[in-house]
N, CA and C of each residue as an Amber inpcrd file, in Angstrom:
protein
   408
  -1.7980000  -6.6790000   3.3440000  -2.7980000  -5.8770000   4.2800000
  -3.1120000  -4.5900000   3.5320000  -4.4690000  -4.1750000   3.7960000
  -4.9660000  -3.1390000   2.9190000  -5.3060000  -2.4620000   3.8910000
  -6.4990000  -1.2590000   3.7370000  -7.4970000  -0.2910000   3.8670000
  -8.4800000  -0.1300000   2.8810000  -9.6030000   0.3330000   3.7290000
 -10.6240000   0.2610000   3.3460000 -10.7950000   0.8010000   1.8910000
  -9.9660000   2.8270000   2.2270000 -10.0300000   3.8660000   1.1920000
  -8.4100000   3.5000000   0.6300000  -7.3370000   2.1100000   0.3870000
  -6.2760000   2.1560000  -0.0550000  -6.7050000   1.8290000  -1.7400000
  -6.4270000   3.0380000  -1.9810000  -6.2110000   3.0180000  -3.9660000
  -7.9210000   3.3220000  -4.1140000  -8.6560000   3.7560000  -3.5190000
 -10.2770000   3.9390000  -3.7500000 -10.0430000   4.9260000  -4.5940000
 -10.7270000   4.8900000  -5.9610000 -10.9000000   6.1970000  -6.9400000
 -11.1080000   7.6360000  -6.3640000 -12.2020000   7.3650000  -5.4040000
 -12.4950000   8.8070000  -5.0350000 -11.3480000   9.3690000  -3.6380000
 -11.2980000   8.6280000  -3.4270000  -9.8140000   8.8720000  -2.4990000
  -8.6840000   9.1840000  -3.2140000  -8.5530000   8.3500000  -4.0560000
  -7.3340000   9.2920000  -5.0630000  -7.7580000  10.8020000  -5.3060000
  -8.4630000  10.6130000  -6.0540000  -9.4220000  11.8420000  -6.6190000
  -9.0250000  13.0520000  -5.9130000  -9.2410000  13.1310000  -4.4040000
  -9.6440000  14.3700000  -3.5140000  -8.4270000  14.2010000  -3.0130000
  -7.2210000  13.4090000  -2.9760000  -5.9140000  13.5500000  -2.8970000
  -5.3920000  14.0950000  -3.7960000  -5.3910000  14.1400000  -5.0710000
  -4.7620000  15.0220000  -6.3070000  -5.5550000  16.2190000  -6.4640000
  -7.0290000  16.8230000  -5.8770000  -7.6020000  17.7930000  -5.7770000
  -6.7030000  18.4990000  -4.6910000  -6.7180000  17.7850000  -3.8440000
  -5.7810000  18.5840000  -2.4200000  -4.6230000  19.3200000  -3.3290000
  -4.2510000  18.4230000  -3.8940000  -2.4950000  18.6870000  -3.8580000
  -2.6480000  19.9440000  -5.1450000  -3.4970000  19.9690000  -5.8340000
  -3.3750000  20.9460000  -6.6910000  -4.0060000  22.1490000  -6.4030000
  -4.7070000  22.2920000  -5.4200000  -4.8940000  23.2910000  -4.3160000
  -3.8740000  24.0410000  -3.4460000  -3.1520000  23.0090000  -3.0900000
  -1.9300000  23.2590000  -2.2640000  -0.5760000  24.2350000  -3.3410000
  -0.6850000  23.4760000  -4.5240000   0.4440000  23.8760000  -5.7460000
   0.0170000  25.4380000  -5.9270000  -1.5460000  25.4890000  -6.3420000
  -2.2540000  26.7120000  -6.7890000  -1.9660000  27.8250000  -5.6220000
  -2.5770000  27.7040000  -4.6980000  -2.7760000  28.5120000  -3.9740000
  -0.9770000  29.1660000  -2.8740000   0.2150000  27.9620000  -3.4220000
   1.2270000  27.9900000  -2.9470000   1.2630000  28.3400000  -1.3730000
   0.4400000  27.1620000  -0.9380000   0.7100000  26.7550000   0.8190000
   1.7570000  26.8780000   1.2490000   2.7240000  25.5790000   0.3200000
   4.1790000  25.4820000   0.8310000   4.6530000  26.7400000   1.2590000
   4.4520000  27.9660000   0.4220000   5.4660000  29.3390000   0.7790000
   5.1760000  29.3740000   1.9680000   3.6490000  29.8080000   2.6060000
   2.8650000  29.6300000   3.7070000   3.6010000  29.2470000   4.9850000
   3.9040000  28.1760000   4.4970000   4.2170000  27.0470000   5.4710000
   5.3050000  27.2090000   5.9500000   6.2010000  27.7770000   5.3380000
   7.0540000  27.9000000   4.8190000   7.9410000  29.5020000   6.1520000
   7.2270000  30.8980000   5.7970000   7.0360000  31.9150000   6.3950000
   6.5020000  32.0340000   7.4280000   5.1520000  31.5090000   7.7600000
   4.5680000  31.6840000   8.5880000   5.0080000  30.5440000   9.9950000
   5.4680000  29.6450000   9.3460000   6.2110000  28.1860000  10.0770000
   7.6110000  28.8860000  10.8280000   8.2520000  30.2730000  10.2840000
   9.8220000  30.5360000  10.6570000   9.1730000  31.4180000  11.8230000
   8.2560000  32.2460000  11.7650000   7.5190000  33.3620000  12.4550000
   7.2210000  32.3420000  13.9090000   6.1270000  31.0630000  13.5230000
   5.6320000  30.6270000  14.8500000   6.6980000  30.0530000  15.4970000
   7.9940000  29.4150000  14.7790000   8.7630000  28.9030000  15.5760000
   9.4140000  29.8800000  16.4430000   9.9250000  31.1020000  15.7840000
  10.9880000  32.0490000  16.5490000   9.9890000  32.7820000  17.5280000
   8.9550000  33.0940000  17.5640000   8.1220000  32.9970000  18.4470000
   7.5090000  32.2160000  19.7770000   7.3020000  31.0550000  19.0510000
   7.4450000  30.0840000  20.1700000   8.8430000  29.6720000  21.2610000
   9.9540000  29.6820000  20.3700000  11.4810000  30.0620000  20.8640000
  11.5510000  30.7830000  22.2860000  11.0290000  32.0940000  21.7000000
  10.8390000  33.1060000  22.8550000  10.3040000  32.8120000  23.7270000
   9.6740000  32.0090000  23.8270000   8.7610000  31.5360000  25.2580000
   9.6880000  31.2710000  26.3960000  11.0560000  30.4160000  25.6390000
  11.7520000  29.8940000  26.6870000  11.8180000  31.0290000  27.7260000
  12.2960000  32.2860000  27.1150000  12.5210000  33.1170000  28.4580000
  11.1140000  33.9380000  29.6160000  10.2590000  33.1910000  29.0860000
   9.0050000  33.7860000  29.5070000   9.0420000  32.5900000  31.1780000
   9.8500000  31.2360000  30.5760000   9.2230000  29.8760000  31.5660000
  10.5090000  28.7960000  31.4000000  11.1280000  28.4490000  32.4560000
  12.1290000  27.6240000  32.4570000  11.1000000  26.3080000  31.9890000
  10.3800000  26.2020000  31.8840000   9.2830000  24.9290000  32.0870000
   9.6290000  24.6010000  30.3390000   9.5990000  25.3000000  29.3760000
  10.0810000  25.2550000  28.2850000  11.7860000  24.4200000  28.3080000
  11.6750000  23.4120000  27.7260000  13.1460000  22.8150000  27.5430000
  13.4660000  23.2320000  26.0190000  12.5560000  23.0420000  25.4610000
  13.5950000  23.2620000  23.6180000  12.1110000  23.3200000  22.7960000
  12.2510000  24.4440000  21.7920000  11.3060000  24.2050000  20.8110000
  11.8670000  23.7800000  19.5830000  11.2350000  23.1170000  18.7260000
  11.5460000  22.2490000  17.6330000  10.4980000  22.1170000  16.6870000
  11.0880000  22.2930000  15.5110000  10.1070000  21.4890000  13.9980000
  10.7210000  22.3920000  12.8010000   9.5410000  22.4050000  12.0820000
   9.5950000  22.5630000  10.4950000   8.2440000  23.1440000  10.1490000
   8.3490000  24.2120000   9.5770000   7.0810000  24.5510000   8.8060000
   6.1690000  25.2680000  10.1250000   5.2480000  24.2790000   9.6430000
   4.1130000  24.9330000  10.8860000   4.2950000  23.3940000  11.9790000
   4.3420000  22.7050000  11.7500000   4.9540000  21.4290000  12.8180000
   5.8250000  22.0430000  13.4630000   5.2050000  22.1540000  14.9320000
   6.4580000  22.9250000  15.9940000   6.1000000  21.7940000  17.4550000
   7.0040000  21.7590000  18.1780000   6.9380000  21.1300000  19.6240000
   7.2410000  21.9020000  20.3940000   6.9340000  21.7880000  21.5630000
   7.4220000  22.4240000  22.4510000   7.5020000  21.7900000  23.5070000
   8.9560000  21.2360000  24.3780000   8.9010000  20.2010000  25.1450000
   8.9020000  20.8370000  26.6910000   8.2550000  20.4920000  27.2140000
   7.5740000  20.7540000  28.5590000   8.7740000  19.9460000  29.8140000
   9.6160000  20.8680000  30.2220000  10.1920000  20.0250000  31.2200000
   9.7440000  20.7280000  33.2610000  10.4090000  20.3340000  33.9580000
  10.4700000  20.4170000  35.0300000  10.7110000  21.9650000  35.6280000
  11.7190000  22.4540000  34.6220000  12.1030000  23.5250000  35.2500000
  13.3050000  23.6720000  36.1660000  13.8250000  24.7000000  36.3620000
  15.5050000  25.2180000  37.4230000  16.3110000  24.0360000  37.1820000
  16.4340000  24.5660000  35.6380000  17.6500000  23.8240000  35.1260000
  17.5880000  22.0150000  35.0650000  16.1230000  21.2390000  35.2250000
  15.8660000  20.1750000  35.0430000  15.4000000  20.0590000  33.5120000
  15.8550000  18.6310000  33.1410000  15.1960000  18.7680000  31.6190000
  14.3610000  17.1510000  31.4810000  13.8340000  17.2740000  33.2650000
  13.0190000  15.8080000  33.2970000  11.7460000  16.5610000  32.5720000
  10.9970000  15.5510000  32.4660000   9.5000000  15.8130000  31.2760000
   8.4950000  16.2170000  32.4990000   8.0220000  17.5160000  32.7800000
   6.9390000  17.9640000  34.0280000   5.4860000  17.3880000  32.8550000
   5.2730000  15.9730000  32.9960000   4.0030000  15.3470000  32.6000000
   2.5980000  16.1750000  32.8450000   2.3970000  16.1160000  33.9130000
   1.2370000  17.2530000  35.2450000   1.0290000  18.8950000  34.7310000
   2.2050000  19.5430000  34.4100000   2.1320000  21.2250000  34.0510000
   1.8390000  20.8340000  32.2670000   2.0380000  19.6000000  31.7470000
   1.6840000  19.4010000  30.1050000   0.5630000  19.4360000  30.0410000
   0.1340000  19.1050000  30.8680000  -1.5820000  18.4310000  30.4960000
  -2.5390000  19.3030000  31.1480000  -2.0960000  20.0000000  32.2110000
  -2.8150000  21.5170000  32.1410000  -2.4340000  22.4610000  31.7720000
  -1.4050000  22.3020000  30.6350000  -1.3510000  23.4590000  29.6050000
  -1.9860000  22.9890000  28.4380000  -1.7620000  22.0600000  28.1790000
  -2.5650000  21.5570000  27.0990000  -3.8830000  21.7360000  26.9410000
  -4.6950000  21.3680000  28.1620000  -5.8160000  21.2530000  28.7990000
  -6.6790000  22.8780000  28.6220000  -5.7670000  23.8770000  28.9830000
  -6.0130000  25.1690000  29.3840000  -5.6380000  25.4460000  27.6980000
  -5.2860000  25.3230000  27.1570000  -5.0960000  26.1700000  25.6430000
  -6.2630000  25.8040000  24.9670000  -6.8190000  24.4470000  24.9350000
  -7.6890000  24.1450000  23.9410000  -9.0260000  24.7490000  24.5860000
  -9.3070000  25.0360000  26.0030000  -9.9890000  25.6090000  26.4980000
 -10.2570000  27.2340000  25.7400000  -9.0020000  27.5160000  25.7300000
  -8.7120000  29.1130000  24.8970000  -8.7730000  28.8490000  23.3590000
  -9.3130000  27.7460000  22.5550000  -9.1180000  27.6280000  21.5900000
  -7.7470000  27.3090000  20.5630000  -6.8910000  26.9190000  21.1100000
  -5.6850000  26.9460000  20.4830000  -5.4450000  24.9880000  20.6600000
  -5.9660000  24.4690000  19.4640000  -5.6980000  23.0150000  19.7300000
  -4.3310000  22.6780000  19.4030000  -3.9580000  21.8420000  20.2690000
  -2.3390000  20.9910000  20.5870000  -2.3880000  19.6280000  20.9860000
  -1.4170000  18.9800000  20.4400000  -1.2650000  17.3860000  20.7480000
  -0.8250000  17.3220000  21.6060000  -0.5470000  16.1410000  23.0100000
   0.2250000  16.2470000  23.8210000   0.7940000  15.2170000  23.6720000
   2.1230000  14.7460000  22.8980000   2.7850000  13.5290000  22.8630000
   3.7190000  13.5150000  24.4960000   3.1860000  12.4850000  24.8050000
   3.5690000  12.6090000  26.6490000   3.9840000  11.1220000  27.0220000
   5.1000000  10.6760000  27.6590000   5.3810000   9.5520000  27.8700000
   6.0180000   9.0440000  28.7410000   5.2940000   8.7310000  29.8610000
   6.1370000   8.1350000  30.7510000   7.5550000   7.3550000  30.6070000
   7.2740000   6.2540000  29.8580000   8.1160000   5.0910000  29.5850000
   9.3200000   6.2030000  28.4420000   9.1260000   6.9360000  27.4270000
   9.8160000   7.8300000  27.0640000  10.6220000   8.6450000  27.2870000
   9.9540000   9.3890000  28.8310000  10.1980000  10.3470000  29.8630000
  10.7220000  11.8190000  28.9610000   9.3670000  11.9470000  27.9040000
   9.1810000  13.2350000  27.3330000   7.7930000  13.0790000  27.4040000
   7.4360000  14.8470000  27.2090000   6.3960000  15.6080000  27.1220000
   6.4730000  16.8010000  26.4450000   6.0020000  16.6500000  25.1660000
   5.7590000  17.8970000  24.1490000   4.6470000  17.8770000  23.6160000
   4.1300000  19.3430000  23.8340000   2.6110000  20.1750000  23.4300000
   3.0340000  19.9140000  21.4480000   2.6920000  19.2630000  20.6230000
   2.7040000  19.3050000  19.4090000   1.6720000  20.5650000  18.5220000
   1.7610000  21.4790000  17.9100000   1.0070000  22.4880000  17.1780000
   1.3830000  21.8900000  15.3740000   0.0900000  21.5570000  15.0710000
  -0.0020000  21.3180000  13.7340000  -1.0180000  21.7250000  13.0210000
  -0.9360000  23.2750000  13.0090000  -2.2800000  23.7830000  12.6720000
  -2.6210000  23.8540000  10.9670000  -3.5230000  24.0260000  10.2170000
  -3.3440000  24.1660000   8.9490000  -2.8280000  24.8300000   8.2890000
  -2.4360000  24.5380000   6.9790000  -1.3150000  25.3650000   5.9650000
  -1.3630000  26.7140000   5.9560000  -3.1140000  27.0000000   5.7340000
  -3.3540000  28.4320000   5.7420000  -3.7060000  29.2650000   6.8390000
  -2.8690000  29.1590000   7.7750000  -2.6020000  29.6990000   8.8200000
  -2.1600000  30.7560000   8.6930000  -2.5380000  32.2130000   9.1150000
  -1.6690000  33.3490000   8.7590000  -0.9830000  33.6220000   9.8920000
  -0.1160000  34.7770000   9.8690000   0.7450000  35.5060000  10.5540000
   0.1670000  35.7210000  12.1650000  -1.0290000  36.7000000  11.6080000
  -1.8220000  36.9780000  12.7890000  -2.2540000  36.3260000  13.6840000
  -2.5530000  35.0670000  12.9980000  -3.2460000  33.8540000  13.8480000
  -2.1960000  32.9030000  14.6320000  -0.9910000  32.9900000  13.7930000
   0.1230000  32.2070000  14.6660000   0.5500000  32.8560000  15.6640000
   0.8620000  34.7600000  15.7940000   1.1080000  35.3500000  16.8220000
  -0.3270000  35.0650000  17.8800000  -1.1010000  35.2850000  17.5360000
  -2.4220000  34.9740000  18.7390000  -2.5920000  33.8030000  19.3590000
  -1.9580000  32.6680000  18.5650000  -1.8560000  31.8370000  19.3870000
  -0.4870000  31.5780000  20.2850000   0.1770000  32.3480000  19.4290000
   1.3240000  32.1750000  20.9940000   1.3330000  33.3100000  22.0340000
   0.6010000  34.3880000  21.9940000   0.4030000  34.8220000  23.0410000
  -0.9620000  34.1850000  23.7880000  -1.5870000  33.7630000  23.3970000
  -2.3630000  32.5070000  24.1080000  -1.4560000  31.7080000  25.0550000
  -0.6290000  30.7980000  24.4720000   0.3640000  29.9410000  24.9790000
   0.7340000  30.7020000  26.2290000   1.5930000  32.0640000  25.7280000
   2.5340000  32.2990000  26.4190000   1.4900000  33.0900000  28.0570000
   0.3380000  33.9140000  27.7940000  -0.7940000  34.2190000  28.9700000
  -0.9140000  32.2810000  29.8960000  -1.0530000  31.7910000  29.2960000
  -1.3230000  30.3590000  29.8660000  -0.1590000  29.9670000  30.8290000
   0.9850000  30.2260000  30.0240000   2.1950000  30.2150000  30.9810000
   2.3700000  30.5890000  31.9510000   2.1920000  31.8930000  32.1730000
   2.0830000  32.7250000  32.9970000   1.2570000  32.4650000  34.1880000
  -0.1370000  32.2990000  33.6880000  -1.2280000  31.9940000  34.8770000
  -0.6210000  30.4950000  35.4630000  -0.2550000  29.2960000  35.0710000
   0.0820000  28.4310000  35.4790000   1.3300000  28.3080000  36.3470000
   1.8490000  29.7030000  36.1780000   2.8550000  29.2130000  36.9960000
   2.8100000  30.2930000  38.2650000   1.4990000  30.9930000  38.3470000
   1.3540000  31.7400000  39.8790000   1.3270000  30.4260000  40.5600000
């Protein structure tokens, strides 16, 4: 089984050019530094709301587990969908990994490797504000 773009020379050249840029601009270092900041600040949101069951990830790939709160670790699908929708309206693009079968609801952030500390802090502030507003 293959794909239209498998081993296609133009796609291979594009991938190599991207890898070169990642190396030249040391974007892996940025992902590590900004990712640590992002994780720490997202983890801090647990003190804002008990709707956050866990924050996990590595580098710029971060997941926020949304639960029912009040000590429950049960996924809160409705709250997660509302938060995801509000964040999109506010300009923070997240992916909602939510499944009744898996009994999990996780907002996933996977921003570009060029994300700055300031942009990460702004995104966390938007998430914080939306969390607070949805809990009212």
